[in-house]
C-alpha positions, 0 to 999 in steps of 0.5 A: 500500500502506498503511503498517504502524502501530506503537504504542510503549509506554514507562514511563520515559525512552524512549531505546529509543522515541526510537531507534525513532522515528528509525529509522522516520522517513521509512520508506514502509512503516512509521510510528510511530502513537503513544507510550503511557505509564503515567506522566504524568512519563515522559520518553518523552512529551517525546521523542515530542512532539519527533519529532511522535509523538502521545502518550497517557497511561493509568492502571492502571484503563484498562489492566486494566479497560476496552477503551478502549486496545484500541478506540483502537488499533483505531480508529488501525489500529495493526498492532503494539505495541512495548514500549520499557521498559514495565513492566506485565504486558500484559492479555489483551485487548491480547495477544489483539488485537495482535501485541506485541513486547518487548525484554528486557535479558538472554538469556532464559530467564535473568533474566526474570520479574517484577522483572527489568528495568533495573539489577536484571537487570545486577546479577544478571548480575554477581553470578552471574559470568556471562560473557555477557549480551545482549538478547532480542527476543520476542513478548509473551504473558500472562506476563512474558518467556515469549513466543516468542523472535524474536532474541537478541544477546550481549555479553561480560561481563568479570570486572571489569565493573560492572552499569553497564558491562554495562548500557552494552553491553546498551543498545548491542545494543538500539539496534543490533538492536531497530528492524531486528528490528521492521522484519523482523517487520512485513515478514513476514520474522521 
């Protein structure tokens, strides 16, 4: 049986990407094919190279106005695209050709949409005195954070928590749940 192939897309430091690389290392059924970044300075590229994962950097024009990325992913026989801190809206040509999974640092539908990423989310959660936050793993469609939800996990937000403390709790959930949920989706168990 051929291994399922994952292409990871990242824009930033790549801690989630690296966690995914480590999780699938040596997996006989699933492999990390490549890491794709929209910024040549994204530290995710360094993390990928450290794990022997091939990397690609692309620009806005290639992403939105050509089929280069779709064709390259197809040629590489990629089964799933996993977003790990990737901030651009995914164009139709990718959505229509691939299963795409994203993780969002809040309990959607709350705190989703354009501009709702990273610390922006955690600040909003604290400012609104929410008692819980968490993660949402979902399929990607043509709109930010509106695809079908696959999995959610919650953490408590204490009245005295800072956005940084909420971020730490949410990151712990991301690291714990994202790789096994990806594995379930690829195994057809989601």
